[in-house]
MARKE-74459 format. One record per residue (C-alpha): residue number from 0; x, y, z. Coordinates in nm, 4 decimals. Layout:
N
<pt i="NUM" c1="X" c2="Y" c3="Z"/>
...
***
This chain:
221
<pt i="0" c1="7.2615" c2="-7.8758" c3="4.3249"/>
<pt i="1" c1="7.5814" c2="-8.0779" c3="4.3465"/>
<pt i="2" c1="7.7546" c2="-8.1304" c3="4.0102"/>
<pt i="3" c1="8.1050" c2="-8.2541" c3="4.1074"/>
<pt i="4" c1="8.2132" c2="-8.5668" c3="4.2975"/>
<pt i="5" c1="8.5470" c2="-8.7078" c3="4.4091"/>
<pt i="6" c1="8.5822" c2="-9.0541" c3="4.2533"/>
<pt i="7" c1="8.8140" c2="-9.3305" c3="4.1410"/>
<pt i="8" c1="8.7375" c2="-9.5156" c3="3.8178"/>
<pt i="9" c1="8.8519" c2="-9.7910" c3="3.5885"/>
<pt i="10" c1="8.7743" c2="-9.8186" c3="3.2171"/>
<pt i="11" c1="8.7818" c2="-10.1764" c3="3.0928"/>
<pt i="12" c1="9.1199" c2="-10.3276" c3="3.1771"/>
<pt i="13" c1="9.2981" c2="-9.9927" c3="3.2079"/>
<pt i="14" c1="9.4689" c2="-9.8929" c3="3.5365"/>
<pt i="15" c1="9.2739" c2="-9.7210" c3="3.8106"/>
<pt i="16" c1="9.2367" c2="-9.3423" c3="3.7831"/>
<pt i="17" c1="9.1647" c2="-9.0904" c3="4.0584"/>
<pt i="18" c1="9.0042" c2="-8.7475" c3="4.0258"/>
<pt i="19" c1="8.6593" c2="-8.5945" c3="3.9930"/>
<pt i="20" c1="8.3347" c2="-8.6610" c3="3.8085"/>
<pt i="21" c1="8.1461" c2="-8.3568" c3="3.6757"/>
<pt i="22" c1="7.7863" c2="-8.3538" c3="3.5524"/>
<pt i="23" c1="7.7845" c2="-8.0976" c3="3.2707"/>
<pt i="24" c1="7.4745" c2="-7.9864" c3="3.0730"/>
<pt i="25" c1="7.5225" c2="-8.2434" c3="2.7950"/>
<pt i="26" c1="7.8014" c2="-8.4735" c3="2.9096"/>
<pt i="27" c1="7.9579" c2="-8.6474" c3="3.2060"/>
<pt i="28" c1="8.3263" c2="-8.5609" c3="3.2451"/>
<pt i="29" c1="8.5964" c2="-8.7544" c3="3.4345"/>
<pt i="30" c1="8.9139" c2="-8.5589" c3="3.4998"/>
<pt i="31" c1="9.2082" c2="-8.6887" c3="3.7022"/>
<pt i="32" c1="9.5312" c2="-8.8867" c3="3.7069"/>
<pt i="33" c1="9.6457" c2="-9.2398" c3="3.6282"/>
<pt i="34" c1="9.9592" c2="-9.2565" c3="3.8378"/>
<pt i="35" c1="10.1528" c2="-8.9451" c3="3.7319"/>
<pt i="36" c1="9.9727" c2="-8.9101" c3="3.3971"/>
<pt i="37" c1="9.6690" c2="-8.6805" c3="3.3502"/>
<pt i="38" c1="9.3581" c2="-8.8393" c3="3.2000"/>
<pt i="39" c1="9.0204" c2="-8.7084" c3="3.0831"/>
<pt i="40" c1="8.7091" c2="-8.8924" c3="2.9688"/>
<pt i="41" c1="8.3863" c2="-8.7289" c3="2.8515"/>
<pt i="42" c1="8.0657" c2="-8.9153" c3="2.7586"/>
<pt i="43" c1="7.7363" c2="-8.7702" c3="2.6332"/>
<pt i="44" c1="7.4364" c2="-8.8728" c3="2.8443"/>
<pt i="45" c1="7.2450" c2="-9.0079" c3="2.5450"/>
<pt i="46" c1="7.5505" c2="-9.2225" c3="2.4586"/>
<pt i="47" c1="7.5049" c2="-9.4302" c3="2.7776"/>
<pt i="48" c1="7.3200" c2="-9.7578" c3="2.7205"/>
<pt i="49" c1="7.3288" c2="-9.8785" c3="3.0833"/>
<pt i="50" c1="7.3583" c2="-9.7271" c3="3.4313"/>
<pt i="51" c1="7.3683" c2="-9.9678" c3="3.7263"/>
<pt i="52" c1="7.5334" c2="-10.0510" c3="4.0571"/>
<pt i="53" c1="7.7995" c2="-10.3215" c3="4.0190"/>
<pt i="54" c1="7.8438" c2="-10.5531" c3="4.3155"/>
<pt i="55" c1="8.0286" c2="-10.8519" c3="4.1659"/>
<pt i="56" c1="8.3933" c2="-10.9037" c3="4.2548"/>
<pt i="57" c1="8.4991" c2="-10.8057" c3="3.9019"/>
<pt i="58" c1="8.3058" c2="-10.4788" c3="3.9185"/>
<pt i="59" c1="8.4074" c2="-10.3732" c3="4.2702"/>
<pt i="60" c1="8.6911" c2="-10.1251" c3="4.3227"/>
<pt i="61" c1="8.9053" c2="-10.1943" c3="4.6305"/>
<pt i="62" c1="8.6244" c2="-10.4163" c3="4.7564"/>
<pt i="63" c1="8.3624" c2="-10.1402" c3="4.7297"/>
<pt i="64" c1="8.0504" c2="-10.1431" c3="4.5075"/>
<pt i="65" c1="8.0892" c2="-9.9382" c3="4.1910"/>
<pt i="66" c1="7.8659" c2="-9.7475" c3="3.9525"/>
<pt i="67" c1="7.8901" c2="-9.9247" c3="3.6148"/>
<pt i="68" c1="7.8323" c2="-9.7159" c3="3.3020"/>
<pt i="69" c1="7.8143" c2="-9.8858" c3="2.9626"/>
<pt i="70" c1="7.8635" c2="-9.6513" c3="2.6648"/>
<pt i="71" c1="7.7279" c2="-9.7451" c3="2.3226"/>
<pt i="72" c1="8.0859" c2="-9.7991" c3="2.2109"/>
<pt i="73" c1="8.4011" c2="-9.8811" c3="2.4051"/>
<pt i="74" c1="8.4703" c2="-10.0438" c3="2.7401"/>
<pt i="75" c1="8.2406" c2="-10.0109" c3="3.0426"/>
<pt i="76" c1="8.3389" c2="-9.7721" c3="3.3209"/>
<pt i="77" c1="8.3395" c2="-9.8701" c3="3.6891"/>
<pt i="78" c1="8.3263" c2="-9.5715" c3="3.9246"/>
<pt i="79" c1="8.3570" c2="-9.5665" c3="4.3050"/>
<pt i="80" c1="8.3183" c2="-9.2731" c3="4.5401"/>
<pt i="81" c1="8.6059" c2="-9.1647" c3="4.7604"/>
<pt i="82" c1="8.3436" c2="-9.0683" c3="5.0212"/>
<pt i="83" c1="8.0431" c2="-9.2678" c3="5.1463"/>
<pt i="84" c1="7.8871" c2="-9.5354" c3="4.9211"/>
<pt i="85" c1="7.5504" c2="-9.3542" c3="4.9210"/>
<pt i="86" c1="7.7008" c2="-9.1070" c3="4.6753"/>
<pt i="87" c1="7.6857" c2="-9.3757" c3="4.4030"/>
<pt i="88" c1="7.3070" c2="-9.3920" c3="4.4222"/>
<pt i="89" c1="7.2930" c2="-9.0112" c3="4.4025"/>
<pt i="90" c1="7.5133" c2="-9.0065" c3="4.0912"/>
<pt i="91" c1="7.3074" c2="-9.2874" c3="3.9310"/>
<pt i="92" c1="6.9828" c2="-9.0964" c3="3.9917"/>
<pt i="93" c1="7.1291" c2="-8.7725" c3="3.8550"/>
<pt i="94" c1="7.2664" c2="-8.9472" c3="3.5440"/>
<pt i="95" c1="6.9321" c2="-9.1173" c3="3.4751"/>
<pt i="96" c1="6.7454" c2="-8.7865" c3="3.5111"/>
<pt i="97" c1="6.9932" c2="-8.6069" c3="3.2836"/>
<pt i="98" c1="6.9684" c2="-8.8879" c3="3.0295"/>
<pt i="99" c1="6.5890" c2="-8.8534" c3="3.0277"/>
<pt i="100" c1="6.6196" c2="-8.4768" c3="2.9842"/>
<pt i="101" c1="6.8409" c2="-8.5266" c3="2.6789"/>
<pt i="102" c1="6.6119" c2="-8.7859" c3="2.5190"/>
<pt i="103" c1="6.4261" c2="-8.6693" c3="2.2098"/>
<pt i="104" c1="6.2431" c2="-8.9875" c3="2.1143"/>
<pt i="105" c1="5.8745" c2="-9.0390" c3="2.1739"/>
<pt i="106" c1="5.9212" c2="-9.3877" c3="2.3261"/>
<pt i="107" c1="6.1109" c2="-9.4889" c3="2.6373"/>
<pt i="108" c1="6.1601" c2="-9.8346" c3="2.7896"/>
<pt i="109" c1="6.2550" c2="-9.8703" c3="3.1563"/>
<pt i="110" c1="6.3636" c2="-10.2168" c3="3.2746"/>
<pt i="111" c1="6.3263" c2="-10.3246" c3="3.6379"/>
<pt i="112" c1="6.5155" c2="-10.6449" c3="3.7310"/>
<pt i="113" c1="6.2783" c2="-10.8596" c3="3.9395"/>
<pt i="114" c1="6.3591" c2="-11.1417" c3="4.1799"/>
<pt i="115" c1="6.2256" c2="-11.4642" c3="4.0283"/>
<pt i="116" c1="6.0483" c2="-11.5672" c3="4.3487"/>
<pt i="117" c1="5.8652" c2="-11.2314" c3="4.3522"/>
<pt i="118" c1="5.7082" c2="-11.2589" c3="4.0056"/>
<pt i="119" c1="5.3524" c2="-11.3200" c3="4.1287"/>
<pt i="120" c1="5.3743" c2="-11.0391" c3="4.3847"/>
<pt i="121" c1="5.4940" c2="-10.8071" c3="4.1084"/>
<pt i="122" c1="5.2063" c2="-10.9201" c3="3.8858"/>
<pt i="123" c1="4.9619" c2="-10.8172" c3="4.1621"/>
<pt i="124" c1="5.1256" c2="-10.4736" c3="4.1885"/>
<pt i="125" c1="5.0987" c2="-10.4264" c3="3.8134"/>
<pt i="126" c1="4.7357" c2="-10.5421" c3="3.8056"/>
<pt i="127" c1="4.6455" c2="-10.2545" c3="4.0401"/>
<pt i="128" c1="4.7411" c2="-10.0089" c3="3.7650"/>
<pt i="129" c1="4.9971" c2="-9.7260" c3="3.7593"/>
<pt i="130" c1="5.0308" c2="-9.4804" c3="4.0519"/>
<pt i="131" c1="4.9762" c2="-9.1896" c3="3.8080"/>
<pt i="132" c1="4.7249" c2="-9.0733" c3="3.5465"/>
<pt i="133" c1="4.8710" c2="-9.1528" c3="3.1991"/>
<pt i="134" c1="4.6271" c2="-8.9163" c3="3.0274"/>
<pt i="135" c1="4.7056" c2="-8.6244" c3="3.2596"/>
<pt i="136" c1="5.0772" c2="-8.6751" c3="3.1925"/>
<pt i="137" c1="5.0267" c2="-8.6514" c3="2.8177"/>
<pt i="138" c1="5.1205" c2="-9.0125" c3="2.7464"/>
<pt i="139" c1="4.9874" c2="-9.1642" c3="2.4244"/>
<pt i="140" c1="5.0547" c2="-9.5206" c3="2.5381"/>
<pt i="141" c1="5.1795" c2="-9.6962" c3="2.8499"/>
<pt i="142" c1="5.2431" c2="-10.0704" c3="2.8662"/>
<pt i="143" c1="5.4159" c2="-10.3052" c3="3.1081"/>
<pt i="144" c1="5.5596" c2="-10.6434" c3="3.0073"/>
<pt i="145" c1="5.6548" c2="-10.9030" c3="3.2672"/>
<pt i="146" c1="5.9099" c2="-11.1816" c3="3.2204"/>
<pt i="147" c1="6.0449" c2="-11.4279" c3="3.4760"/>
<pt i="148" c1="6.3130" c2="-11.1800" c3="3.5781"/>
<pt i="149" c1="6.2140" c2="-10.8316" c3="3.4524"/>
<pt i="150" c1="5.9303" c2="-10.5816" c3="3.4415"/>
<pt i="151" c1="5.9563" c2="-10.3646" c3="3.1290"/>
<pt i="152" c1="5.7724" c2="-10.0310" c3="3.1319"/>
<pt i="153" c1="5.7011" c2="-9.8688" c3="2.7938"/>
<pt i="154" c1="5.6150" c2="-9.4983" c3="2.7828"/>
<pt i="155" c1="5.5118" c2="-9.3340" c3="2.4571"/>
<pt i="156" c1="5.4317" c2="-8.9666" c3="2.4045"/>
<pt i="157" c1="5.4477" c2="-8.7160" c3="2.1229"/>
<pt i="158" c1="5.6036" c2="-8.4832" c3="2.3820"/>
<pt i="159" c1="5.9054" c2="-8.7148" c3="2.4135"/>
<pt i="160" c1="6.0972" c2="-8.7323" c3="2.7414"/>
<pt i="161" c1="5.9353" c2="-8.4039" c3="2.8539"/>
<pt i="162" c1="5.6198" c2="-8.6016" c3="2.9331"/>
<pt i="163" c1="5.8122" c2="-8.8004" c3="3.1948"/>
<pt i="164" c1="5.9426" c2="-8.5013" c3="3.3915"/>
<pt i="165" c1="5.6272" c2="-8.4598" c3="3.6074"/>
<pt i="166" c1="5.6115" c2="-8.8387" c3="3.6429"/>
<pt i="167" c1="5.9550" c2="-8.8441" c3="3.8083"/>
<pt i="168" c1="5.8394" c2="-8.5715" c3="4.0478"/>
<pt i="169" c1="5.5153" c2="-8.7461" c3="4.1534"/>
<pt i="170" c1="5.5077" c2="-8.8423" c3="4.5220"/>
<pt i="171" c1="5.2779" c2="-9.1392" c3="4.4543"/>
<pt i="172" c1="5.5352" c2="-9.2851" c3="4.2170"/>
<pt i="173" c1="5.8057" c2="-9.2907" c3="4.4830"/>
<pt i="174" c1="5.5640" c2="-9.4428" c3="4.7351"/>
<pt i="175" c1="5.4935" c2="-9.7148" c3="4.4810"/>
<pt i="176" c1="5.8682" c2="-9.7564" c3="4.4191"/>
<pt i="177" c1="5.9112" c2="-9.8214" c3="4.7918"/>
<pt i="178" c1="5.6504" c2="-10.0991" c3="4.7658"/>
<pt i="179" c1="5.8636" c2="-10.2545" c3="4.4885"/>
<pt i="180" c1="6.1852" c2="-10.2422" c3="4.6905"/>
<pt i="181" c1="6.1788" c2="-10.6009" c3="4.8234"/>
<pt i="182" c1="6.0968" c2="-10.7423" c3="4.4810"/>
<pt i="183" c1="6.3812" c2="-10.5903" c3="4.2798"/>
<pt i="184" c1="6.7165" c2="-10.7568" c3="4.2168"/>
<pt i="185" c1="6.8867" c2="-10.4366" c3="4.0966"/>
<pt i="186" c1="6.8339" c2="-10.0711" c3="4.0018"/>
<pt i="187" c1="6.6192" c2="-9.9647" c3="3.7023"/>
<pt i="188" c1="6.7823" c2="-9.9401" c3="3.3598"/>
<pt i="189" c1="6.6879" c2="-9.7460" c3="3.0479"/>
<pt i="190" c1="6.6776" c2="-9.9795" c3="2.7489"/>
<pt i="191" c1="6.8626" c2="-9.8779" c3="2.4337"/>
<pt i="192" c1="6.6406" c2="-9.8179" c3="2.1292"/>
<pt i="193" c1="6.8353" c2="-9.9914" c3="1.8499"/>
<pt i="194" c1="6.5655" c2="-10.0746" c3="1.5925"/>
<pt i="195" c1="6.2125" c2="-9.9622" c3="1.5089"/>
<pt i="196" c1="5.9728" c2="-10.0428" c3="1.2218"/>
<pt i="197" c1="5.6302" c2="-9.8940" c3="1.1533"/>
<pt i="198" c1="5.3912" c2="-9.9902" c3="0.8748"/>
<pt i="199" c1="5.2977" c2="-9.7049" c3="0.6433"/>
<pt i="200" c1="4.9362" c2="-9.5932" c3="0.6652"/>
<pt i="201" c1="4.7307" c2="-9.8015" c3="0.4255"/>
<pt i="202" c1="4.5923" c2="-9.6195" c3="0.1205"/>
<pt i="203" c1="4.2141" c2="-9.6121" c3="0.0940"/>
<pt i="204" c1="4.0850" c2="-9.8371" c3="-0.1867"/>
<pt i="205" c1="3.8294" c2="-9.6173" c3="-0.3657"/>
<pt i="206" c1="3.6546" c2="-9.9230" c3="-0.5147"/>
<pt i="207" c1="3.5335" c2="-10.0104" c3="-0.1648"/>
<pt i="208" c1="3.3518" c2="-9.6755" c3="-0.1252"/>
<pt i="209" c1="2.9771" c2="-9.6358" c3="-0.1808"/>
<pt i="210" c1="2.8703" c2="-9.5225" c3="-0.5299"/>
<pt i="211" c1="2.9230" c2="-9.1499" c3="-0.5767"/>
<pt i="212" c1="3.2099" c2="-9.1193" c3="-0.3315"/>
<pt i="213" c1="3.4720" c2="-9.2865" c3="-0.5512"/>
<pt i="214" c1="3.3993" c2="-9.0306" c3="-0.8246"/>
<pt i="215" c1="3.5564" c2="-8.7498" c3="-0.6249"/>
<pt i="216" c1="3.2544" c2="-8.6490" c3="-0.4141"/>
<pt i="217" c1="3.4350" c2="-8.5643" c3="-0.0934"/>
<pt i="218" c1="3.6757" c2="-8.8569" c3="-0.0436"/>
<pt i="219" c1="3.8795" c2="-8.9937" c3="-0.3306"/>
<pt i="220" c1="3.8633" c2="-9.0652" c3="-0.6996"/>
***
């Protein structure tokens, strides 16, 4: 499987660099030159908060669409292929898969940008249910939230990101994704988990138990 790509990239307002992008086991590495000066940039997959295709004039490189990567800290990176533009989609898919593989949490949120005029059509797709069996995949919970411009898919499993591996390989999922194609305004994104709160399990009030049980007969005293 391909792990190295010829690219040009720009980090924030820094000058354009030229070299190669390597997909390593735990990190993405950019290695090349800015003019006559060597430059190297390495980012862990789980340190990326956003992966998307940038098409605005500010995000394009030499007029070409770019792959925009937003790390949790620092300036965003815009990357363009020195070959055909289809390579960007390949890199985006590989990065997303590698990011999922590195995830250790039991919850994952995937955000699909939706065209506003397609909201009702998207609602109908969602009402038909998922194109996979959540129980067979080992999911503990699966929810979808719909706003005027986004569909937000929540996956929860005690198995963590491992539960999503067979999901990404399911043919029915990709057939469903094709049905979504005309309704999306951009590629999927993985949402950053920045805060979580869970109520502690409530303690059993022994005074509410039947007589005999709150004296230590099998439950609590």
